[in-house]
C-alpha positions in Angstrom: 0.0 0.0 0.0 1.2 3.6 -0.4 2.9 5.0 2.6 3.6 8.7 2.0 6.0 10.5 4.3 5.1 11.5 7.8 3.1 14.8 7.8 5.3 17.7 9.0 2.6 18.6 11.6 0.5 16.3 13.6 -2.3 18.1 15.3 -3.8 15.6 17.8 -5.8 16.8 20.8 -8.7 15.5 22.8 -11.8 17.7 22.7 -13.2 18.1 26.2 -17.0 18.2 26.5 -16.5 21.8 27.4 -14.6 22.2 24.1 -11.5 23.4 25.9 -8.4 22.8 23.7 -6.0 20.2 24.9 -2.4 19.8 24.0 -1.0 16.3 23.6 2.6 17.0 22.7 3.9 20.4 23.5 6.8 22.1 21.8 7.9 25.7 21.8 5.9 27.8 19.3 4.2 24.8 17.8 1.3 23.5 19.9 0.3 19.9 19.1 3.2 19.1 16.8 5.4 16.1 17.2 8.3 17.0 19.5 11.9 16.8 18.1 14.6 15.7 20.5 17.8 17.8 20.7 19.8 16.7 17.7 23.4 15.5 17.8 25.7 17.3 15.4 28.1 14.3 15.5 25.5 11.5 15.1 22.9 13.6 13.3 20.1 11.8 15.0 16.6 13.1 15.6 13.4 11.8 17.0 9.7 12.6 17.4 7.2 11.1 19.8 3.4 11.1 19.4 0.9 10.2 22.1 -2.6 9.0 20.9 -5.8 8.5 22.8 -6.6 5.1 24.3 -7.1 3.1 21.1 -5.6 -0.3 22.0 -7.7 -3.0 23.6 -7.7 -6.5 22.2 -9.7 -9.0 24.1 -12.4 -11.7 24.0 -15.0 -9.9 26.1 -16.6 -6.4 26.2 -14.5 -4.0 28.3 -14.7 -0.5 29.7 -13.5 2.0 27.1 -11.7 3.8 30.0 -9.5 0.7 30.4 -8.1 0.9 26.8 -4.4 1.6 26.5 -2.8 4.6 25.1 -0.8 4.3 21.9 2.6 5.9 21.6 4.7 6.2 18.5 8.3 7.2 18.4 10.1 7.9 15.1 13.9 7.9 14.9 16.2 9.2 12.1 18.3 7.9 10.5 16.2 4.8 10.1 18.1 1.7 11.3 15.9 -1.3 11.1 16.0 -3.5 14.2 17.4 -0.9 16.5 16.1 -1.6 20.1 13.9 1.2 21.5 12.9 1.3 25.2 9.8 3.1 26.4 10.2 4.4 30.0 7.7 5.8 32.5 8.5 8.6 34.8 8.3 7.5 38.5 9.3 9.2 41.8 12.6 7.3 41.6 13.4 8.2 38.0 12.7 6.7 34.5 11.5 3.1 34.7 11.6 1.0 31.5 8.1 -0.5 30.7 8.3 -1.8 27.2 10.8 -2.6 24.5 10.5 -3.0 20.7 12.6 -2.5 17.6 12.5 0.1 14.8 10.6 -1.0 11.7 11.4 -0.1 8.1 9.9 3.3 8.5 11.8 4.1 11.7 8.8 3.7 13.9 8.6 2.2 17.4 5.0 1.6 18.5 3.8 0.9 22.0 0.5 0.5 23.9 0.7 1.5 27.5 -1.6 2.5 30.4 -3.0 6.1 30.1 -3.1 6.3 33.9 -1.3 4.5 36.7 -2.8 4.5 40.2 -5.4 7.0 38.9 -2.7 9.5 37.8 -1.6 10.5 34.3 1.7 9.2 33.1 4.8 10.8 31.4 6.7 8.7 28.9 9.8 8.9 26.8 11.4 6.6 24.2 15.1 5.8 24.0 16.8 4.2 21.0 19.7 2.1 22.3 23.3 2.5 21.2 23.5 0.7 17.9 26.0 0.2 15.1 28.2 3.2 16.2 25.3 5.5 17.1 24.9 6.7 20.7 21.7 6.1 22.7 19.2 8.8 21.9 16.0 9.8 23.6 12.8 11.6 22.7 11.4 14.3 24.9 8.8 13.3 27.4 5.1 13.3 26.6 2.2 13.1 29.1 -1.2 11.4 28.9 -2.6 14.1 31.2 -4.0 16.3 28.5 -6.3 13.7 27.0 -9.7 14.5 28.4 -13.1 13.1 27.8 -13.8 12.3 24.2 -16.2 14.5 22.2 -18.4 11.5 21.6 -18.6 8.1 23.3 -21.0 5.2 23.3 -20.4 1.9 25.1 -23.8 0.4 24.2 -24.5 -0.3 27.9 -28.3 -0.2 27.7 -30.9 -2.4 25.9 -31.5 -0.2 22.9 -29.6 2.2 20.6 -29.0 5.6 22.1 -30.4 8.8 20.6 -27.2 9.6 18.7 -27.8 6.7 16.3 -30.2 6.3 13.4 -30.8 3.5 10.9 -29.7 3.9 7.3 -30.8 3.0 3.8 -34.2 1.5 4.6 -35.0 0.5 1.0 -33.6 -2.2 -1.3 -30.9 -0.4 -3.2 -30.3 -1.6 -6.8 -28.4 1.6 -7.7 -26.0 1.0 -4.8 -25.6 -2.7 -5.9 -27.6 -4.0 -3.0 -30.6 -5.2 -4.9 -31.2 -7.9 -2.3 -30.5 -6.0 0.9 -31.7 -3.0 2.9 -31.0 -1.5 6.3 -33.4 -2.4 9.1 -33.8 -1.9 12.8 -34.6 -5.7 12.9 -30.9 -6.4 12.1 -29.5 -4.3 15.0 -29.7 -5.0 18.7 -28.1 -3.9 21.9 -27.4 -6.2 24.8 -24.7 -7.5 27.1 -22.7 -4.3 26.6 -22.4 -4.5 22.8 -24.2 -3.5 19.6 -24.9 -6.5 17.4 -25.3 -5.8 13.7 -26.5 -8.7 11.6 -27.5 -9.9 8.1 -30.8 -11.8 8.4 -33.4 -13.0 6.0 -36.2 -10.5 5.4 -39.3 -12.2 6.9 -41.6 -10.0 4.9 -40.2 -11.6 1.7 -39.6 -15.1 3.0 -41.2 -16.8 -0.1 -39.3 -14.8 -2.7 -35.9 -15.0 -4.3 -33.9 -12.0 -5.5 -31.7 -11.7 -8.6 -28.4 -10.0 -7.8 -26.5 -8.2 -10.5 -23.0 -7.1 -11.3 -22.2 -3.5 -12.0 -22.3 -4.3 -15.8 -25.9 -5.5 -15.5 -25.2 -9.2 -15.8 -27.0 -11.5 -13.4 -25.0 -13.2 -10.6 -27.7 -15.5 -9.2 -30.7 -16.0 -7.0 -30.6 -15.2 -3.3 -32.9 -14.5 -0.4 -33.8 -11.0 0.4 -31.8 -9.7 3.4 -31.9 -7.1 6.2 -28.7 -5.4 7.1 -27.6 -3.8 10.4 -26.6 -0.2 9.3 -26.5 2.7 11.7 -24.9 6.2 11.8 -24.7 9.2 14.0 -25.7 11.7 11.2 -27.2 14.8 12.7 -26.1 13.9 16.2 -22.4 13.4 16.4 -19.8 14.7 13.9 -16.3 16.1 14.1 -13.5 17.6 12.0 -10.0 16.4 12.6 -9.0 14.2 15.4 -9.3 10.4 16.1 -12.2 8.1 15.6 -12.1 4.6 17.1 -14.4 1.6 17.4 -13.8 -1.7 19.3 -15.2 -4.4 17.1 -15.5 -8.2 16.8 -16.1 -9.2 13.2 -18.2 -11.9 11.5 -16.4 -14.9 10.3 -18.0 -15.7 6.9 -17.8 -14.1 3.5 -20.9 -12.9 1.7 -21.1 -9.6 3.6 -18.6 -7.1 4.9 -18.3 -5.3 8.3 -17.4 -1.7 8.2 -16.5 1.3 10.4 -16.5 4.5 8.2 -17.1 8.2 8.0 -19.2 10.3 5.7 -19.2 14.1 5.3 -21.7 16.7 6.4 -23.2 18.1 4.3 -23.1 15.9 1.2 -22.0 18.1 -1.8 -22.4 16.0 -5.0 -20.8 18.6 -7.3 -17.6 19.2 -5.2 -14.3 18.7 -7.0 -12.1 18.5 -3.9 -12.2 16.7 -0.6 -11.6 20.0 1.1 -14.9 21.2 -0.3 -16.9 18.0 -0.5 -15.5 15.8 2.2 -14.6 12.1 1.7 -15.8 8.6 2.4 -13.3 7.4 4.9 -13.4 3.6 5.3 -11.5 3.1 8.5 -11.8 -0.6 8.2 -13.7 -3.1 6.0 -13.7 -6.9 6.6 -14.8 -9.2 3.8 -14.7 -12.4 5.8 -12.3 -15.3 6.4 -10.7 -16.7 3.3 -11.3 -13.5 1.4 -9.1 -11.6 -0.9 -5.6 -10.7 0.5 -6.5 -11.5 4.1 -9.9 -9.7 4.1 -9.1 -6.4 5.9 -9.0 -3.1 3.9 -9.0 0.6 4.3 -10.1 3.1 1.5 -10.7 6.8 0.9 -13.1 7.9 -1.8 -12.9 11.6 -2.6 -14.1 14.0 -5.3 -11.8 15.4 -8.0 -12.2 17.4 -11.2 -12.2 14.1 -13.1 -14.8 12.4 -10.9 -14.6 10.3 -7.8 -11.1 8.9 -6.9 -10.2 6.0 -4.7 -7.1 5.3 -2.7 -6.2 2.5 -0.3 -6.4 -1.2 -0.5 -6.1 -4.4 1.6 -4.0 -4.4 4.7 -0.7 -6.2 4.1 -0.4 -9.4 6.1 -3.2 -8.5 8.5 -2.7 -11.3 10.9 0.4 -9.6 12.2 -2.0 -7.2 14.0 -3.6 -10.1 15.9 -2.7 -10.4 19.6 -1.7 -14.1 19.5 -1.5 -17.1 17.3 -4.9 -18.3 18.5 -6.5 -14.9 17.9 -8.9 -14.4 14.9 -10.8 -11.3 13.8 -14.1 -13.1 14.7 -12.8 -14.4 18.1 -11.6 -11.2 19.7 -12.4 -7.5 19.8 -9.9 -5.1 18.3 -9.8 -1.3 18.1 -9.8 0.1 14.6 -9.0 3.8 14.4 -8.1 6.7 12.1 -6.1 9.8 13.0 -7.3 12.6 10.7 -5.3 15.8 10.5 -5.4 18.7 7.9 -2.7 16.9 6.0 -3.1 13.1 6.4 -5.1 10.1 7.5 -3.3 7.4 9.6 -5.1 4.1 10.0 -4.4 1.8 13.0 -5.4 -1.5 14.6 -4.9 -1.4 18.4 -2.7 1.6 18.0 -0.4 0.1 15.4 -0.2 1.8 12.0 -1.6 -0.1 9.0 -1.6 2.6 6.3 -1.4 6.3 5.8 -2.2 8.7 3.0 -2.1 12.4 2.2 -4.7 12.0 -0.6 -8.4 13.1 -0.3 -8.1 15.0 3.0 -11.5 16.2 4.0 -11.9 19.6 5.5 -15.6 19.0 6.3 -17.3 17.6 9.4 -17.7 13.8 9.2 -19.9 11.4 11.1 -19.3 7.7 12.1 -21.2 4.8 10.5 -21.2 1.1 11.6 -22.5 -1.5 9.2 -22.7 -5.1 8.1 -23.7 -4.9 4.5 -24.4 -7.6 1.9 -23.6 -6.2 -1.5 -24.8 -8.1 -4.6 -21.3 -9.0 -5.8 -20.4 -10.9 -2.6 -23.6 -12.9 -1.9 -22.3 -15.9 -3.7 -19.4 -16.1 -1.3 -21.6 -16.9 1.7 -21.7 -20.6 0.8 -25.4 -21.2 1.1 -28.4 -19.2 2.3 -28.8 -21.5 5.3 -25.7 -19.8 6.8 -27.7 -16.7 7.7 -27.8 -14.9 10.1 -24.3 -13.4 10.3 -23.3 -11.0 13.0 -20.6 -8.5 14.1 -20.3 -6.8 17.4 -19.3 -3.3 18.5 -18.2 -2.8 22.1 -17.7 1.0 22.0 -17.2 3.9 19.7 -15.2 7.1 20.6 -14.2 10.3 18.9 -11.6 12.8 20.0 -11.7 16.1 18.1 -8.6 18.2 17.5 
């Protein structure tokens, strides 16, 4: 996948409910930017460190969003693959090592660590060890203290969807290549601390079969009519720049795809730039076990003078983001997130970067969408209509605005 260079500025801040601005990484004259360590004229080393909200929480069960771990990314230059990097926490007795990793091919060292210890915020710094003639080199310290309450949060703790959500696309949608599927409240339920979105047969059309079509108009086959779980926060919760995250456990089977995505407000069909018209930001799409290239993908669709453009693709070797050899995307919850700044999107799973792009950057407010959709082209991949229903689960959704 494309991996353009790191944006010169990273503006990440939590938006408090009171809308007071919050600094994540402070630097003289440049609030919110990644912090450079003091450079060495001899070794010519430099480093930046970025603290993100709590966006790492793999696990088999629902969990409190407040217990998610903060993601920290340190970037060192020159890039020396394999160089050990130690993350340390400031304690009354000094700097205490808490985690170790090695630089990857992009010079990144990624960590997930507690946002608070004994109820208090934490200060961290990363140190690249002496390596191949280079001296040990540390970033400046960063603190988790400035991340306040998210702008929007839902942990689905009740027995029904909260007022921030509405159901989408309530009609069969041939133009959208979902001839055989429509959104319905009957395919969404809240219970046991999670939102369940499903694909289920439509009981109102139980005796009928639907002909699905490819985009070129040729028939694919006959399938049952389906109801899809498809909800959004349009008109209730939207943001511009920041971090959006959802903790999700995905369906196993192909034949439908789970998604967490953003759409712009308002929709401007005649816009020729993402700055003016916004973008469709597919934070994550999962096409099921055994699907193309591992099944996980991220995309951005945005307007141009030549029409709608698409960037992104399938996550390379997605299983490397699982928490263990026994883990599967349909067995454990994982946090899927996007960091959206005025210059870039950065996509992550449990705080670890999967892809970034500087293309199609929206300058419009966007709202979150959660869905399990069965498009015509994928119905044949289910392996038989008796395999319905299919379900995905969402433990929580959170948004921090810059």
